[in-house]
C-alpha positions in Angstrom: -70.5 12.0 -8.8 -69.9 9.6 -11.8 -70.1 6.6 -9.6 -73.4 7.8 -8.1 -74.7 8.3 -11.7 -73.8 4.8 -12.5 -75.8 3.6 -9.4 -78.8 5.7 -10.3 -78.8 4.4 -13.8 -78.9 0.9 -12.5 -81.6 1.8 -9.9 -83.7 3.6 -12.6 -83.6 0.5 -14.9 -84.7 -1.8 -12.1 -87.6 0.7 -11.2 -88.7 1.0 -14.7 -88.7 -2.8 -15.1 -90.6 -3.2 -11.9 -93.3 -0.6 -13.0 -93.6 -2.3 -16.4 -94.0 -5.7 -14.9 -96.6 -4.4 -12.5 -98.5 -2.7 -15.3 -98.4 -5.9 -17.3 -99.7 -7.9 -14.3 -102.7 -5.4 -13.9 -103.5 -5.7 -17.5 -103.5 -9.5 -17.3 -105.8 -9.4 -14.2 -108.3 -7.1 -15.8 -108.2 -9.1 -19.1 -106.9 -6.1 -21.1 -104.9 -8.3 -23.3 -104.9 -5.9 -26.1 -102.5 -3.6 -24.2 -100.1 -6.5 -23.6 -98.9 -5.9 -27.1 -97.3 -2.8 -25.8 -96.1 -3.8 -22.3 -94.6 -7.3 -23.1 -92.1 -5.9 -25.8 -91.3 -3.1 -23.3 -90.5 -5.7 -20.6 -88.4 -7.7 -23.0 -86.5 -4.6 -24.0 -85.9 -3.5 -20.4 -84.6 -6.9 -19.4 -82.3 -7.1 -22.4 -81.1 -3.5 -21.7 -80.4 -4.4 -18.1 -78.5 -7.5 -19.2 -76.5 -5.5 -21.8 -75.9 -2.8 -19.2 -74.3 -5.5 -16.9 -72.5 -7.3 -19.7 -70.6 -4.1 -20.6 -69.1 -4.1 -17.1 -68.4 -7.8 -17.2 -66.6 -7.4 -20.5 -64.5 -4.6 -19.1 -63.6 -6.8 -16.1 -62.8 -9.8 -18.3 -60.4 -7.7 -20.4 -58.8 -6.4 -17.2 -58.4 -9.9 -15.8 -56.9 -11.1 -19.1 -54.3 -8.3 -19.0 -53.5 -9.2 -15.4 -53.2 -12.9 -16.3 -50.7 -12.2 -19.0 -49.0 -9.4 -17.0 -49.7 -6.9 -19.7 -49.6 -3.9 -17.4 -49.0 -1.6 -20.4 -52.7 -1.9 -21.5 -54.6 1.4 -21.3 -58.4 1.6 -20.9 -59.8 4.8 -22.7 -61.9 6.7 -20.2 -63.0 9.6 -22.4 -64.6 7.3 -25.0 -66.3 5.1 -22.5 -70.0 5.2 -21.6 -70.6 7.3 -18.5 -71.5 4.2 -16.4 -68.1 2.6 -17.3 -65.8 5.6 -16.8 -65.2 5.0 -13.1 -64.5 1.3 -13.9 -61.9 2.1 -16.5 -60.3 4.7 -14.4 -60.0 2.2 -11.6 -58.4 -0.3 -14.0 -55.9 2.2 -15.2 -54.9 3.1 -11.6 -54.4 -0.6 -10.8 -52.3 -1.1 -13.9 -50.2 1.9 -13.1 -49.6 0.5 -9.5 -48.7 -2.9 -10.9 -46.3 -1.3 -13.4 -44.6 0.6 -10.6 -44.3 -2.5 -8.5 -43.0 -4.5 -11.4 -40.4 -1.8 -12.2 -39.3 -1.7 -8.6 -39.0 -5.5 -8.4 -37.0 -5.5 -11.7 -34.7 -2.8 -10.4 -34.2 -4.8 -7.1 -33.5 -7.9 -9.1 -30.8 -6.2 -11.2 -29.4 -4.6 -8.1 -29.3 -8.0 -6.3 -27.8 -9.5 -9.5 -25.0 -6.9 -9.5 -24.3 -7.5 -5.8 -24.1 -11.2 -6.2 -21.7 -10.8 -9.2 -19.4 -8.4 -7.2 -19.1 -10.4 -4.0 -16.2 -12.9 -3.5 -18.6 -15.5 -2.1 -19.7 -18.1 -4.6 -23.5 -18.6 -4.8 -25.3 -21.6 -6.2 -29.1 -22.4 -6.0 -30.7 -25.5 -7.3 -34.2 -27.1 -7.1 -34.2 -29.9 -4.6 -36.6 -32.1 -6.5 -34.8 -32.4 -9.8 -31.4 -30.7 -9.1 -31.8 -28.0 -11.8 -29.7 -25.0 -11.1 -31.4 -21.6 -10.7 -28.6 -19.2 -10.0 -24.8 -19.4 -10.4 -22.6 -16.3 -10.0 -19.2 -15.7 -11.4 -17.5 -16.1 -8.0 -18.7 -19.7 -7.9 -17.5 -20.4 -11.4 -14.1 -19.0 -10.7 -13.7 -20.7 -7.3 -14.8 -24.1 -8.4 -13.5 -23.8 -12.0 -16.8 -24.7 -13.8 -18.2 -22.5 -16.6 -21.7 -23.9 -16.4 -23.9 -26.4 -14.5 -27.2 -27.5 -15.8 -27.9 -29.5 -12.7 -26.2 -29.9 -9.4 -25.6 -33.6 -10.4 -23.2 -32.4 -13.1 -20.8 -31.3 -10.4 -20.3 -35.0 -9.4 -18.2 -35.6 -12.5 -15.9 -32.6 -11.7 -15.7 -32.5 -7.9 -17.2 -35.6 -6.4 -16.1 -34.8 -2.9 -17.6 -31.3 -3.0 -20.8 -32.7 -4.6 -21.3 -35.2 -1.9 -20.8 -32.6 0.9 -23.3 -30.3 -0.8 -25.9 -33.0 -1.0 -25.4 -34.1 2.6 -25.3 -30.6 4.0 -28.5 -29.7 5.9 -30.0 -26.2 5.8 -28.5 -23.9 8.4 -25.3 -26.0 8.6 -21.8 -25.2 7.4 -18.7 -27.2 6.7 -15.1 -26.6 5.6 -14.3 -28.7 2.5 -10.8 -29.1 1.2 -10.3 -29.4 -2.6 -7.5 -29.1 -5.1 -7.5 -26.2 -7.5 -4.5 -25.7 -9.9 -2.5 -28.3 -7.8 -3.1 -26.2 -4.7 -5.1 -27.2 -1.6 -8.0 -24.8 -1.1 -10.3 -24.8 2.0 -13.8 -23.7 1.2 -16.5 -22.9 3.8 -19.8 -24.3 2.4 -23.1 -23.0 3.9 -26.6 -24.1 3.0 -30.1 -22.7 3.4 -33.5 -23.3 1.8 -36.0 -21.0 0.2 -39.4 -21.5 -1.4 -40.4 -19.8 -4.6 -43.4 -20.5 -7.0 -44.3 -23.6 -4.9 -40.7 -25.0 -5.5 -38.1 -25.6 -2.9 -34.6 -24.3 -3.7 -31.4 -25.1 -1.9 -29.1 -22.1 -1.7 -25.4 -22.9 -1.2 -22.7 -20.3 -0.4 -19.0 -21.0 -1.0 -16.3 -18.9 0.6 -12.5 -19.4 0.2 -11.2 -19.4 3.8 -7.7 -20.7 3.2 -6.0 -17.4 4.0 -8.1 -16.8 7.1 -7.5 -20.3 8.4 -3.8 -20.0 7.6 -3.5 -16.8 9.7 -5.5 -18.3 12.6 -3.4 -21.5 12.4 -0.2 -19.4 12.4 -1.2 -17.5 15.5 -2.1 -20.7 17.3 1.3 -22.2 16.5 3.0 -19.0 17.7 1.2 -19.2 21.1 2.1 -22.9 21.4 5.7 -22.3 20.5 5.9 -19.5 23.0 4.8 -21.8 25.8 6.9 -24.8 24.6 10.1 -22.9 24.2 9.7 -21.1 27.5 9.0 -24.3 29.4 11.7 -26.3 27.7 14.4 -23.7 28.2 13.4 -23.2 31.9 13.6 -26.9 32.4 16.8 -27.7 30.4 19.0 -24.8 31.3 19.4 -25.8 35.0 20.2 -29.4 33.8 23.0 -28.1 31.6 24.3 -25.9 34.4 24.1 -28.7 37.0 26.0 -31.1 34.6 28.8 -28.4 34.3 28.9 -28.1 38.0 29.1 -31.8 38.6 31.9 -32.2 36.1 34.0 -29.5 37.8 33.3 -31.1 41.1 34.5 -34.5 39.8 37.8 -32.9 38.7 38.5 -31.5 42.2 41.5 -33.1 44.0 39.4 -34.5 46.9 37.0 -36.4 44.6 39.6 -37.4 42.1 41.7 -39.1 44.8 38.8 -41.1 46.4 37.3 -42.6 43.2 38.8 -45.2 40.9 39.9 -43.7 37.6 37.7 -46.1 35.6 34.6 -45.1 37.6 35.6 -41.4 37.3 35.8 -41.7 33.5 32.4 -43.3 33.3 30.9 -40.5 35.5 32.6 -37.8 33.4 31.4 -39.4 30.2 27.8 -39.6 31.5 27.9 -36.0 32.6 29.4 -34.8 29.3 26.5 -36.6 27.5 23.9 -35.0 29.6 25.5 -31.6 29.1 25.9 -32.0 25.3 22.3 -33.2 24.9 21.0 -30.4 27.1 22.9 -27.8 25.1 21.7 -29.4 21.8 18.1 -29.2 23.1 18.6 -25.6 24.1 20.0 -24.7 20.7 17.2 -26.5 19.0 14.6 -24.7 21.1 16.3 -21.3 20.6 16.0 -21.8 16.8 12.2 -22.0 17.1 12.1 -18.8 19.1 12.9 -17.0 15.9 9.4 -17.8 14.7 8.0 -15.4 17.2 10.7 -12.7 17.1 9.4 -11.2 13.8 6.7 -8.7 14.7 7.6 -5.5 12.8 8.3 -4.9 9.1 10.5 -2.3 7.5 8.5 -1.9 4.3 10.1 -0.4 1.2 9.3 -0.5 -2.5 11.4 -3.2 -4.1 11.9 -3.8 -7.7 11.5 -7.5 -8.4 14.3 -7.3 -11.0 16.8 -6.2 -8.3 15.6 -8.9 -6.0 16.1 -11.6 -8.6 19.6 -10.2 -9.5 20.7 -10.4 -5.8 19.4 -14.0 -5.5 21.2 -14.9 -8.7 24.5 -13.4 -7.5 24.1 -15.1 -4.1 23.2 -18.6 -5.4 25.3 -18.7 -8.5 28.4 -20.4 -6.9 26.2 -23.2 -5.4 24.2 -23.7 -8.6 27.3 -23.8 -10.8 29.0 -26.2 -8.4 26.0 -28.6 -8.6 25.4 -28.0 -12.3 21.9 -26.6 -11.7 20.4 -24.3 -14.4 18.6 -21.1 -13.1 16.0 -19.5 -15.4 14.6 -16.1 -14.5 11.3 -15.0 -16.1 10.2 -11.4 -15.7 8.1 -9.8 -18.4 7.7 -6.5 -16.7 11.1 -5.0 -15.6 9.3 -2.3 -13.6 7.3 -4.8 -11.5 7.7 -3.9 -7.8 6.4 -5.0 -4.4 6.1 -3.3 -1.1 8.0 -5.5 1.4 10.7 -5.9 4.0 13.8 -6.5 1.8 15.7 -8.5 4.4 12.8 -10.8 5.3 11.7 -11.4 1.7 15.3 -12.3 0.7 15.4 -14.7 3.7 12.2 -16.3 2.4 13.5 -16.7 -1.2 16.9 -17.9 -0.1 15.2 -20.6 2.0 13.0 -21.6 -0.9 16.0 -21.7 -3.3 18.0 -23.8 -0.8 15.1 -26.3 -0.6 14.8 -26.3 -4.3 18.5 -27.1 -4.7 18.0 -30.0 -2.3 14.9 -31.2 -4.3 16.7 -31.5 -7.6 19.9 -33.1 -6.3 18.9 -36.5 -7.8 17.3 -35.1 -11.0 18.7 -35.3 -14.5 19.2 -31.9 -15.9 18.3 -30.1 -12.7 16.6 -26.7 -13.2 15.3 -23.9 -11.0 13.0 -21.1 -12.2 12.3 -17.7 -10.7 9.3 -15.8 -12.1 7.0 -12.9 -11.2 3.7 -11.7 -12.6 0.6 -9.7 -11.7 -2.8 -11.4 -11.4 -6.1 -9.9 -12.6 -6.9 -9.0 -8.9 -3.7 -6.9 -8.8 -1.9 -9.4 -6.5 1.8 -9.9 -7.4 3.0 -13.5 -7.6 6.6 -14.5 -7.1 7.3 -18.2 -7.9 10.2 -20.5 -7.1 9.9 -23.6 -9.2 12.0 -26.8 -9.6 11.9 -29.9 -11.6 12.7 -32.2 -8.7 10.8 -35.2 -7.4 7.8 -33.3 -6.1 5.7 -34.2 -3.2 2.7 -36.5 -2.7 -0.7 -34.8 -2.2 -0.9 -35.9 1.5 2.1 -33.8 2.4 1.0 -30.5 0.8 -1.0 -29.3 3.8 1.7 -30.3 6.3 4.9 -28.8 5.0 4.2 -25.3 6.6 3.5 -26.8 10.1 6.4 -26.2 12.6 8.5 -29.3 13.4 7.4 -31.0 10.2 10.1 -31.7 7.6 10.4 -34.1 4.7 14.2 -34.2 5.2 15.9 -36.3 7.9 18.3 -33.5 8.7 15.6 -30.8 8.5 14.4 -28.9 11.6 11.0 -28.0 10.2 11.5 -24.3 10.9 12.3 -22.9 7.4 8.9 -23.1 5.7 7.1 -22.2 8.9 9.2 -19.0 9.1 8.5 -18.3 5.5 4.7 -18.6 6.0 4.8 -16.3 9.1 6.8 -13.6 7.1 4.3 -13.7 4.2 1.3 -13.4 6.6 3.0 -10.4 8.2 3.1 -8.9 4.7 -0.7 -9.4 4.4 0.1 -12.0 1.8 0.5 -15.8 1.7 2.6 -18.7 0.5 1.2 -21.7 -1.4 2.7 -24.8 -2.9 1.9 -26.6 -6.1 3.5 -30.0 -6.5 3.2 -33.1 -8.6 4.9 -36.2 -7.5 7.8 -37.0 -9.8 7.4 -33.8 -11.8 8.4 -30.9 -9.5 7.2 -28.2 -7.1 6.4 -24.5 -7.2 6.2 -22.3 -4.2 4.1 -19.2 -4.8 4.5 -16.0 -2.8 1.3 -13.8 -3.0 1.7 -10.1 -2.3 -1.4 -7.9 -1.9 -1.6 -4.6 -3.8 0.1 -1.7 -2.2 -2.0 0.2 0.4 -4.2 -2.8 1.2 
């Protein structure tokens, strides 16, 4: 009804103006100029009134457009004090402002919700403008993973991690790549994925960083287990008959009918050759059998173990060797109640293996020293460390030492650290190494919180 009244007011003004103009025209045609003194001011008034009538609506629209331009959705247009013809306009403006406020509130809620999600996820997120490299969004996971507190531009990363920076710049949208970098003297494998988004006529490159070291370690361990299964099976099936045949041939040579027909010198050569074949075959069988132990561990007998008791047992076991070689053992345990859920026999086997390796590493070091320590990280993971002040290892060896068959010692079989890794993966944990050439090494056992 109000809207119709507004229309009728406009129509009536136009009709009155038309009538007045018609009357003025008739007076001019009939030369009644005296009456023009009345009609002309009336025409002027009606024109001005029509302009003023329209200008009121234009002013209201201009004020509304201004509030929209500055996103001032809190502005309220008073409907009760408005002229009747402007009441529907102001009411419409208020309804639009209310809708915009609701949309703005929903977007702000969604933004904060998304912000919280991005802060909670373990995946690092980085966005930057492709034209000038200015960063738009960096979450805490990225800062912790890469070890940078702040980046103004993506180019600032070049000074800290040049390899990672180059891979990010080269990475095309939709592609992903695994990048290896060193964090705290440890090799970390990071899956880097890129995508592109457009916002406010700007193009942003969105890059996700995910630490996949543990997942790749588990996959690699399973692959090695399958390979070792096949290799040990095939080798033992092939070598066992050779060893048995060599034993049969030797017995045959020692029989009276053969011994009397062949010269003693020739017989000795044959026996020597057969003994060599038998010895090497048995050695190969023994070597292969040792690797079968990598695949025998499939079930854990989990119990709650006090780390204090674990360290005391290691100290008692290793003390004679350490004293004999004049090696100092330091034990650091700030929380005597610290405990882990693990298979005691297997974890002792891992720690003994690491201690034996550490003893070997410090054999040529002045004032040799080993350190056992344990602590809880902020993510509730328990870390048990075996450290030495030996010669350390060069960086190129750090990602190879857990591979089966690989050993840095001439007399090593390459099974010890591989077995340690498999045991830790079975515990839903991991083993990592930190080493500086000429300074020393630290092997770190990571245990997940109980119940995970």
